[in-house]
N, C-alpha and C positions, 0 to 999 in steps of 0.2 A: 683208769678211765677207758670206757669202751670206744672202739674206733667205728666210724660209720663206713660200712662196707656196701657198696653198690654192686649188684650182680647184673651184668648186661647180657641179654640173650634175645633170640629171635632174629630179626634182620631181613634185609632185602636179598635173600639167597634161597636157592633150591634146598638148602640144608636148614631152613628156618625151623621146621618141626623138631629136628634132632637137637638143635640149639636150645629149644624150650626144655627138653629133657635134661640136658647137661646143666642148664641154668638152675633148674629147680633142685637138682641133686646137690649143687653147691649151697643153695639156700638151706636145704634140710640138714646138711652135714657141717656147716661152719659152726664154730664154737660160739654159742650165744652168750657165754660169760665174757668173751673178748670183743665181740663185734655186735653192733646194731646192724643187722642184715636187712636189706630191702631190695626188691626186684626193680630193674629198669628194663621194661619190655620194648623192643624195637619192632613195630608192626611191619607187615609186608610192604606198606607204602612208605616206610622210613620214619614215621612219627614215633615219638618216645612216650611211654606211659609208666606211671607208678601207681601202686595200689595193692592192698593185701589180697585182693581176689586173684592176683596174678600168681599167687603161690600154688594154685590148684591147676594141674595140667589139664583137667577136663574143661576148664573155663575157656580154653582156646578153640574148642570145637565150634562154638557160636560166638566168637569174639565180637563185641560191640564197642567201637571206639567212642560212642556217645554215652556209655554207661556212667552214671553219676558217681560210681565207686572208683572211677579212674581219674587220675590227674595227668594232663598232658604237660610234659616237661621238656627242657632243653638245657644244653650246656654251652656256654659261650667260649670262644677260642682264645681265652687269655687267662692268666693265672689267678682265678678266683676260687676254683674248686667247688663252686656253688651250682647245684642243680636248681633251675628256676622254673616258674610257671607264670603264665599271664593271667591278670585279673582285669576287671573293668577300670581299675584305678592305677594300672601299671603292672609291674612285675613283683613277685615275691620269691623268697628263697624256700624251696621245698626241703632241701637237705644239703649239708656240707659233705663232700665226699673225701674221706681220708684214704681210701684204697678202693680200686675198681677191680672186680673179678670179671674178666672178659670170657664169657662162655659162648662165644660166637663161633660159628662154623661157616666157612665159605666167604663169598664176596661181601664187601661192605661191612667187614667186621673182623675177619681173620687175615685180611690181605694187607694190613698196614694203614688203612684209612682211619679206622677208629683209634688205632694206636697213635696216629698223628695228632688227632684231636686231644687225646690224653696228654701228649707231650706239650701241646700248646697251653693246656689248662694246668700243667704241672701236677697232675694226679698220678700217684704211683699205680701201676696196673700190672696184672698178673702175667700177661703173655709176652712173647718175644717182641722186640722193638720194631720200628718201621721197616728197616732194611730186611731183617730176618723174616718178618711176617710176609712182606711182599715177595721175597725170594721163595719162601716155603709154599706160597699160594700158586705160583706160576710153575707148572711142571717143566716147561721148556727152559726157563731161566735157572731153575733148581738143578736140572741135569747139567747145564753148562757150568754151574758153580761146583758141583760134585766133581765133574771131569777136570776142572781147573785145579782143584785141590788134590788131584791124584787118586780120587776114590773110584772104585770100579763101578761102572754103570753099563746097562745094556745098550746095544746099538739102536739109534733112533734117528728119525727125520721129523721135521715139522713144517706145517703149511699154514697159509692164511686163507680165510674163507673166500676172499676175492679170487685167489688163484684156482681154488677148487670150482667155483662157479663158472669161471672163464673156460676151464678145460679140465673136467674131472678125470678124464682118461690119462692126462699127463701126470696128475697127482698119483693116480693108481700105479702107473708105470714106474715112476720114480721110487715109490715105496717098494715095489716088487724088485727093482734092480738093486736098491741099496740095503734093504732089510730082508726081503723074502718072506715066505710064510712059515709058520703062522705069525700073526702080528696083532698086538693090542692097539686100539685107537682110542685116544683119550682127549677130552677137552683140556686145554692148558690150565684153566682156572676153576676147576671144580673138585670137590672131595666126595667122600662117601661112595665112591665107585659109580656116581651118577654119570650117564652118558658114555660109559666105557663099553666097548664091544670087542669081541675077538673075531678075526677074519682068517679064513684058510684058503680063500680064492678071490678072484677079481670082483665078482659080484658082491660077495660078503664084505669085501673091503670098501667098495663104493657105498654100500648101505651104511657101514659103520662110520665112514667119513661124514655122510649126510646127517646121521644122528648126532655125532660129536659137534659138527658145525652149527647145529641148531641151538647148542648151549654156549658156544664161545666162537669168537672170530679166529682164534688160533688153536691148532690141533696138533697133538704129538702122535706119531706112529712109531711104535716100539716093538722090537723083536720079542716074541713070546717064547719063554722057555717051556717046553712040553712037559718034561719030567722035573717038576719043581717042588720045593718046600718053601712056604711063606713063614718068615720069622719076624716078630716085632719086638722092639725094646722101647722102654721109656727112659728119658733122662730128666732129672730134676735138679735145679740149681741155678747158679748165676756165675758167669766168668769161668774160672778154672775149678771152682768148688762145685762139683757135680756128683750125683749118685745115680748110677745106672740100675734100672730095675732088673728083676728076673726076666728072662726071655719067654715069649709065648709063641706057640704054633697054632694059628687059627685053623679050624677044621672046616673045609669047604666041600660041598658036594659037587662043585663044578670047577672050572679052570681058575676062577678068581672069586673073591667075596663081593657080591653085589649089594646094593642098598638094602634089599629085603632081608638078606642073611644077616647083615650087620645090625639092623635096628628093629625089624618087624617079626622075626621068628623067635620063638621061646620067650614070649612076654617081653620082647625087647623094648616095646614102647614105654614100659615102666622102669625097666632095669638098665636101659641104655646099653653101652658096649659090654657090660658084664654078662649079659644074657647070651652072648655069642659062644658057641662051642669052641673050646680051646684046650690046649695042654700047657700047663705051667708047672715047672719050667719046661721049656721046649726040649724034646728028646733028641738032641743033636750032640755030636762029639764035643768034648771039652775044648779042643783046638778051635773049632768053629765058634763056640760060645765066646771064648776069649777074644777072638778076632772081631766078632760083632760088637762086643763091649767096647773094645778100643776104637773101632770105627764110629760108634755112637758118640763117644767123647769128641772125636775129630769133627763130626758133623755139627755137634752142638757149639763148639768153640769157633769153627770156621764161619758159621752163619751168625755168630754172636747172638745165640738164643737165650731164653730166660724162662723161669718158671718150670712147667712140665711140658714136654713134647713127646710125641711117639714117632719112632723112626722104623720104617718098614723095609725089610730085606727079602731078597729072593735067593735061594740056593739052588743051583743047577745040580740035580742029583747024579747026572751022568758024569759031570766033571768036578763036582764038589766046589765049584767057584761060587763065591758069595758076591752078590751085587747089591748096592744101595738102590732102593726103589724110590722112596720119597720120605719127606718129613712132614708130619702134621703138627703145626705149631700150637694149635689148640685141639688136642685129641678129644674124641668123644668120651664123656664121663671123666675127663681129666686123667684117664688111664690109671685110676686109683686101684683097680683090680690087679695091677702088676706090682703094686707096692704093699698091698695088704698082706700077702704071704711072707713079706720080709719084716713084718712087725710094724709097718708104717700105716696106721689107719687113715681113712679119708680126711678126718678132721686135722690130723697132723700134716698131711700133704697140703691142705689149704693154708695152714699156718706158714709152711715153708714157702709157698707161693707169695704170701704177703711179705715175708721177710725179704725175698729176692726182689720184689717190686720196690720196697723201700730202700734197699741197698742201691738199686739202679738209679733211683731218683736222687739219692745222696751223691752218688758219683757224678750225675749230671750237674748238680749244683756246685760241685768242686771245679768244674770247668770254667775257664774264663771266657766271657762273651763280650768283653769290652776291649776295644783297641782304638787308641787315640790316633787320629791322623789329621792332616791339614787339608784334606781333599775338598772340604766345603769352603775353606778360605780361598783355595785356588779357583773354585767355581765362581766366587764373587768377583775375582779379578778378571778372569778370561771367559766366563760363561761356560756352558756345557761343551762348546767346541774346544775349549782349552784343556779338557780332561782326556787324557789318553790312557788306554789300558796297558 
């Protein structure tokens, strides 16, 4: 019997359009013999829609929420697994969701919020859980987690928007004293290199901070390695059962990969992350490859990740030191291009994400959520004042 697979994409995020590409790639490549696949598009205002017209990426150029071909749907936060819609006579069930593929990028989807709703609804879902998703979204928290796990990270400081607005020169001075130049300035909760700038002097740094704070109230300033190699790996699995992909070296014409390079060059709008110029496998020494593979497994298990993730590394060519840069808990195009050369096609990768989602849900149901106590009886006797923590 086929499973109903809902593919979620879009969202209230600056990465909304990238998510549309990833979502439609999942819809196109999922095995139609195994799944009844249907799109769930989350518009920029947060409303959810279903409809076959959402399978066409050109449809979003002039998206009309009042189109009769669309059905506005919602999911209730309790274990029904039913996607519903409103009518004049009440509510009806649009579809039962057996598994959710979360093709979300950025805030309100990749950050643990949508994952939390899936947990409340008891729907198996493809991405990392609430904790791993939230940690992977916040660059500041992520860096603290990596450092706490003993993983090598670049020196960094972070600031709040209120501190910058109160005294921008103090923020610049602290960054200069603790990090020095050059420095990358990054919004804490954005992906796809949006809002990231490189600074080599005080004026550039202040401008970079201004840009980053326009996207987020918390900003990370991180030491920039001048002579670097970027290396990415993907990890697929659940728990200790993982498969690390081939490593890739993205080819950038500047100091880092910006949004345009990742998604808009070389027909990226249709091909997603696969369009990016890259070398697979990465042309680095075996010792460095082995080290990155091992570190990728540590990152995956430390953050309790699930499904497929992409982990980005920086190698300082002057010292050969490898640093963990960040983890993308829902990578663009699900990083399928890193598994295809290993003989794992996109369709099989999707199957594995479904398997991991269902395993996690079974593990969740193995947990005990009942604990008998006499606390309510005591409350009857002494009221709320009689209850002490």
